[in-house]
N, C-alpha and C positions, 0 to 999 in steps of 0.2 A: 260390228256385222261383219258377215264373211259372205261374200256372194261368189258362187258356182257357176260358171258358163255351162248349161247343159248343151248348147248349139250356138254357131255363129252364122250361120248360113242364111241366104234368102229363101225364098219359097221352095225353087228346085233343087236345093242342097248343092254341096261342092264336094266331089265332083258330081254333076246331075243325074238323074236316074236313067235317061234315054240319052245322052250326049258323049261324042267323043271327040270334043274340041282340043286343042293344043292345052288349054288349063286343066280340064277334066282328064285326060290321058297323064299327063305329068302328075297331077296329085294322085290317083290311083297308084302310080308307081311309087311316088315319094312315101304316101301313108302320112302318120304322124298328125302333125299340126295342119297338114293341107287337108285332111279328111274333115267335113265340117257338116253337123246336123241343122235342122232349123232351129232359128234363135230362141232360145228361152233362157231362164235362169232360176237357180233356187238359192234363197237368203237364209242364214242361220239353219237350215235343214226343214224349216217350217212355213216359209213364205216363197210361193212358188210365183214366178211371171210367166204366165201363157201355159194353156193346157193345150201343147202342140201335138203335132203328129209324130214326133220322134220321142215322146217322153218315156216310152218303154224301153226303146234303145238307150235311150240316156241312163236309165236306172240299169240296166245290165252293165253298159260299159264302165258306170263309175260307182256300182255298188251301191245304190241308194234305197234309203226305206223311205219310200213316199208315203206309206199309211202314216207318217208322223207328221205330214202337212196338215196345217190347221186354216191356212189363209191363202188366197189367190188374188192376184192382180192381173186382169185380162186386158190386154193393150186394146183388140180388136176382135172381128169374128172372121176374118181372112183365114182360109182353110190351113195356111202354114203356122197359124198361131193358135186356131182353135180346132180340134177335132172332138166333136160333141161324142163320139163312140168311147172316149176314154172313161165318162161318167159312167156307162154301164158296168165298167169292171169293179167299182166301188160296191155295187149289190150283194147282198148277202150269197147269192148262188155263184158268184165268181170270185169270192174271197173266203177263207177257213178263219180269217180274223177280222176285228172290227176296225176299219181305218177311223183315223180322226175325222169329225164332222168338219166340211170345209166352208166358210165365209167366203164367198167369191163376190170381187166388185169390177164392175165395167161400166161403159155407158150404157144409156138405156138401149138403144138398138142391140148391144151385145148382150144384154141381161134378157132381151125380148128373144134373142135367136135361142140360147140355151132353155130358157121357160119352154119354147115350143117343143123342145126334146122329151121333157114331160120325167114323171117318176122321181122328182126331187126328194122328196122323203126318203124312197127307197136308196137313193144315191148319196144320202147323208151331206146334202147339198142346200146351203143357205145362199141366197143372191142378193146384192145390192147395188142397185144403180146409183152411180156417181156423175156428176157434172163436170165438165170442163172448169178448173180453177177453184175446184172445193176441195178443202183440208179436212180431212176426216180420221178416225183413230181406228187401227186394226191390229187387236191384240195390243203388242207393246209398241206398235209402229205408228208413227203419225206419217200420213200419206198426202201429198198434194197431186190432184190429177192436172196435169195441164194438156192444152189442145194439139194435138199432132196435125201437121200438113199432109194428110194422106187421102183415102177415099171419104170424103167428107159425108156421104150419105149414111155412114154408120158412126159418124161422132168417133173417130179414133182418138185414144190417148196415148199420153206416156206419163212417167211419174218420178216425183221426188219422193225419196222414201227416206225416214229419220228413224233413229232409235236412240235414245239418249243423245249423247253429243254428237254421234257420227250419223252421217248424211250421204247419201248417193244420189244420181241422176242416171235414168235409165231411158234412153230415146233411141229407138228404133221405128221404123215405118213412119217417117216423118220427113218431109223436105224442109225447109229453111223455116225456122222458127217463127210464128205469125208475131206480130207487134205486140198483141196482147199476151202472148205467151212469155215475151221478154220481160214485159211489166209485172206479169206474176212471178217471175224470177227475181226481179228487181225487188220486189216485195219481201220474197224469202231472204234475201241479202239484207235488207233493212231490218229485220228480225233477227238477223246475228247468224244466219243459217250459211255454212260453208261446206262444200260438196269434199269429201274426202276422196271419191272414185266417180267417174263419169264415162259411161259408154252411150257413143252416138254412132249411128247407123252412118255406113259407107257402101251402100248397096250399088251404087253406078258407077264406083271404082275410077278409072281414068276417063271415061267417057265427060264429055261435056257437062258442065252442071244443068241441071234441069231450069226451066223460067222458075224463078221464084214469087212470081205472081201465079201461077198454076195453082187451083185448089188441090190436088193430089200429088203424091211423088215421093221421091227420094233424095238420098243427097250422094256426091261424089266424094272423092278423097279430098280436094281442096275445101269443100262445104264442110265436110266433117272436120278438117282442121281448122278452119275460121271459126266454127262454134265452140270448139275446145277453148280458141285463145280468147274469143269474146268474153265468155264465162270467167276467165280469170281477168280480163280488163274490168268486168262489172263487179269484180269482188267477191265471186260466188265460190272460189276454190280455197281450200287449205294450201298450205307452204307446201307440201309432199303430195298433193293431190296426184291421184293416179288415173291416167287419161287413156282410154281404149276405143277402138273402132270395131265395129260389129255389123252383121247381116250382111255378109259379101254374097255378090252373086258371082258364079263361074265364069260368064262369058264376058264380065264387065271389069272383075278385080285380079290382080294377078296372084300367083301363089304367095304363101305366108312370108318367106324371106324377101321379096321383091317388095311385098305390100309394105313390109316394116321398113324399108329403106325410102320407100315415097312416103311415109306418115312420120319419119323421124323428125324432119323439120319442123313440125307443128309439135312436138315433144308427145305425139301419140304413138300407141303401141296397139298392134292388130290383137284383138282377142281369139282365143281359141278353144276349141271344145277340151273340158275339163279344167280349163283355168281358176283358181282360187285366188279371190282378191280378198284381203283383209282392209276393213275400212274403218280408219280411226276417227 
C-alpha cells in the first residue's frame, strides 16, 4: 500500500486562519512542511480517509485525480473531517465526467449525518454503518474499526487497514486508547497482523497530557510516543515499521523541525502534507 498525507493539521489548520501567534507567524514565513491542511489521507489513489474541508486544496496542491476514488473511511462527523458540501460536486451538474461510485463507511451517527444531507443517488454514494471492533471488507482492503476516545456522542472511529500482507494503523482524533481498543489490537496481533506504518495524533503538542479517564480528547507528544512504543511492545509492528505523528494544533505544537526533535526519542517522525509512505 501507499498512503499519501493530504493534510496533517488539527481543526483550525496550521497556520490558523485568523491567528498571528508566534507559531503561525513563523509557519507563514517558513512555508514548506510548516504549512498544514486539515488531516486526511489517500491510500493507493482509491481509498480516502475523511472527506474534509481541504479536499479541493489537496487535490490542487498534489495534482490528484479524486474521481478515481472508490472507497471512503470516515472517522467521525466533526467539520474538520467531514464537509458535506463536497458531495454536491459529485453530481452531474458539477462534473463533466462520471466519477467512480463511492462506498463510504463510518459509525451510525456519521452515516445518519450524511444521509440527512440527501440526494445520495445523484451523488453516486453508498453508505455503510460500521461498529467499533467490526472487521469488514472494502474492495481489496480488510478494515477493522476501532473505538476512538473523542466526542463519544458521535461514536468516533479510527481504523486498522490491511491489503494483502501490508497493514497500517490510522489513529487521530482520539485520546488514550480504551482498554477494549487495546484488546482488539491484541487480537489482531494474535492473528498475525503487523503494522508497517502507524499514524497517531499529537494534537495537544507540548501541553500536559489530558486526563486519560475523560471521555473525549486528544493526545500530546508524550502520549503519542508512548502509544507508538506500546504497539511495538505488544508485537504489533513490523521490524521496519514507520511511525508518524499527525493532526497538529498551531498553538500547542511547535514547528516541524522542533517537533521532529521532540519526537525523535520515541522513534516517531512528524508527518507533513504531501508525504508519501510506502507500506510493506
